[in-house]
C-alpha positions, 0 to 999 in steps of 0.5 A, spaced: 106 151 799 104 147 793 107 149 786 103 153 781 099 148 777 102 150 770 109 149 773 107 142 775 104 141 768 110 143 765 114 138 769 110 132 767 110 134 760 118 134 760 118 128 764 114 125 758 117 128 752 121 121 750 115 117 752 110 121 748 115 121 742 115 113 742 108 112 743 106 117 737 111 113 733 107 107 735 101 110 732 098 111 739 095 118 741 092 116 747 096 117 754 096 120 761 099 127 760 098 129 768 098 124 774 096 128 780 097 123 785 104 122 784 105 129 780 103 134 786 096 135 785 092 129 788 085 127 785 087 131 778 088 127 772 089 130 765 088 125 759 089 125 751 084 121 747 085 122 740 083 129 739 080 129 746 083 133 752 079 130 758 080 133 765 078 129 771 078 131 779 076 126 784 078 129 791 075 136 790 073 140 784 077 145 780 077 152 782 075 157 776 082 160 775 086 153 776 081 150 770 083 156 766 090 155 767 090 148 765 086 149 759 091 155 757 097 151 758 095 145 753 092 150 748 100 151 747 103 144 749 097 140 746 094 144 740 088 142 737 085 138 742 077 139 745 077 140 752 072 137 757 072 137 764 069 131 768 068 133 776 068 126 779 069 128 786 062 127 789 059 120 791 060 114 787 065 118 782 059 120 778 060 126 774 057 132 777 059 138 773 053 140 769 054 143 762 050 147 758 047 144 752 052 146 747 058 143 751 054 137 753 053 135 745 061 136 745 062 132 751 058 126 748 061 127 741 063 120 738 071 120 737 076 115 736 083 114 739 089 110 737 093 105 741 099 101 738 095 101 731 088 100 734 082 104 734 078 105 740 071 109 740 071 114 746 066 119 749 068 124 754 061 123 757 056 117 756 051 113 760 057 110 765 062 114 769 069 111 767 073 112 760 072 107 755 079 105 755 083 105 761 090 108 759 094 105 765 092 098 762 096 099 756 102 095 758 097 089 759 094 090 752 101 091 749 104 085 753 098 081 750 099 083 743 106 080 744 103 073 746 097 072 743 099 070 736 096 063 734 093 063 741 086 062 744 085 068 749 079 069 755 078 076 757 074 076 763 071 083 766 072 085 759 069 092 760 069 095 752 074 089 750 080 093 749 084 087 751 080 082 747 081 087 741 088 088 742 089 080 742 085 079 736 089 084 732 095 081 734 093 074 731 090 070 736 086 064 734 080 065 738 078 071 743 072 070 748 070 077 752 066 076 758 062 082 761 055 082 765 054 089 761 051 089 754 052 096 754 060 095 755 060 089 750 056 094 745 062 098 745 067 092 744 063 090 738 064 097 735 071 097 736 072 090 733 068 093 727 073 099 727 079 095 726 082 090 721 082 083 725 083 076 722 078 073 726 072 076 729 072 076 737 066 072 741 062 077 746 059 073 752 054 077 756 054 074 763 056 074 770 063 072 770 062 067 776 057 064 772 061 064 765 068 062 768 065 056 773 062 053 766 069 054 762 073 051 768 069 045 769 066 047 776 059 048 773 054 053 775 048 050 778 041 053 776 039 053 783 043 054 789 040 053 796 033 052 793 034 059 790 033 059 782 039 063 779 038 069 774 039 066 767 046 065 764 048 063 758 050 056 757 058 055 756 062 048 754 068 047 759 074 050 755 081 052 757 085 057 754 092 059 752 092 066 755 087 068 760 086 076 762 083 077 769 081 084 771 076 085 776 073 091 779 075 092 786 068 090 789 062 087 786 056 083 788 051 079 785 047 072 786 053 068 783 058 071 788 062 077 791 068 080 787 072 083 793 080 084 791 082 086 798 079 080 802 077 074 797 081 075 790 082 067 790 074 066 789 075 069 782 082 066 781 081 059 782 076 058 776 080 063 772 086 058 773 082 052 771 080 055 765 088 056 763 091 051 759 097 047 762 103 051 760 099 057 759 099 064 761 094 067 766 095 075 767 091 077 774 090 085 775 089 088 782 087 096 782 087 097 789 092 101 792 092 098 799 093 091 797 101 090 798 104 087 791 108 081 794 103 079 799 098 079 794 102 074 789 103 070 795 096 069 796 096 067 788 101 062 789 098 059 795 091 058 791 094 055 785 098 050 789 092 048 793 088 047 786 094 043 783 096 048 778 102 051 781 105 057 778 112 056 775 114 063 773 112 070 775 113 077 771 110 083 773 107 088 768 108 095 770 104 101 768 108 105 763 111 112 764 105 116 764 103 113 770 108 114 775 108 113 782 111 116 788 114 110 791 115 105 785 109 101 787 103 103 782 096 102 785 095 097 778 098 091 779 099 086 773 102 079 775 103 075 769 103 067 771 106 062 767 102 056 770 
């Protein structure tokens, strides 16, 4: 029989006490309070984003009594937060539970969260489905900030540009964020305005395949097999000191297929070729079923075949608010010196 939810929440809070104190000292008020897949309630996550307490379910909805118990627990453990519950257990992970108009207005209220001294826009509900800042990627953003000063940085599949904003705040000489969704880049632009950045990042709305092929020098033809490709911005070939590659699990467009399980190399090779010799390429894979060592072996083989061998590897591990039951976090981040 599983433990009562309040017992699980208390155990998670006890295990995070040192981390949360450290994060607050680092001007961070965005972190995961409960990671159900490893803490006794698979499919439930509880996150803090500034003054927002975001509850999400992915396998089945919360029962009313369990929902109330969670709210009451955090009224004491994390006082002063506004709670919003998003049930994403239905098809396509879309938010399924409707709210009354007053509660919906609260869920759509613009908010700010802080991470490592940087402000990010947050809304509990918006036109998309995922939060505007992925908290398990904090370790990656932290590492980028440690490396970025004076460097040129390319952020691929930028989403709301958290990595690019972090790089710019840390003193990067030039930052380019690339994503196909103008709505996501708009949040990135707003985030850039929120923060005191030495240089304004560049925001490029483009299919990543089209962008990275041009930047790498491979080139993106306007016609493929006689078929005209959708419009895409023209980019001159350019190499970057630091490239961050964080693709979704699967996506298909006229320019190519993103498939993190079966064909990571399709993205990896052009991303590698946009990385300057002696530079750093950080690759992410968020598919739990992909074995870390097998994936790394594929990357190193692909790099050798492209004539750009990997000289050193560093694993960036999600921080302690994202525990894993077997020590193998679903999100794998490999920092490659190439």
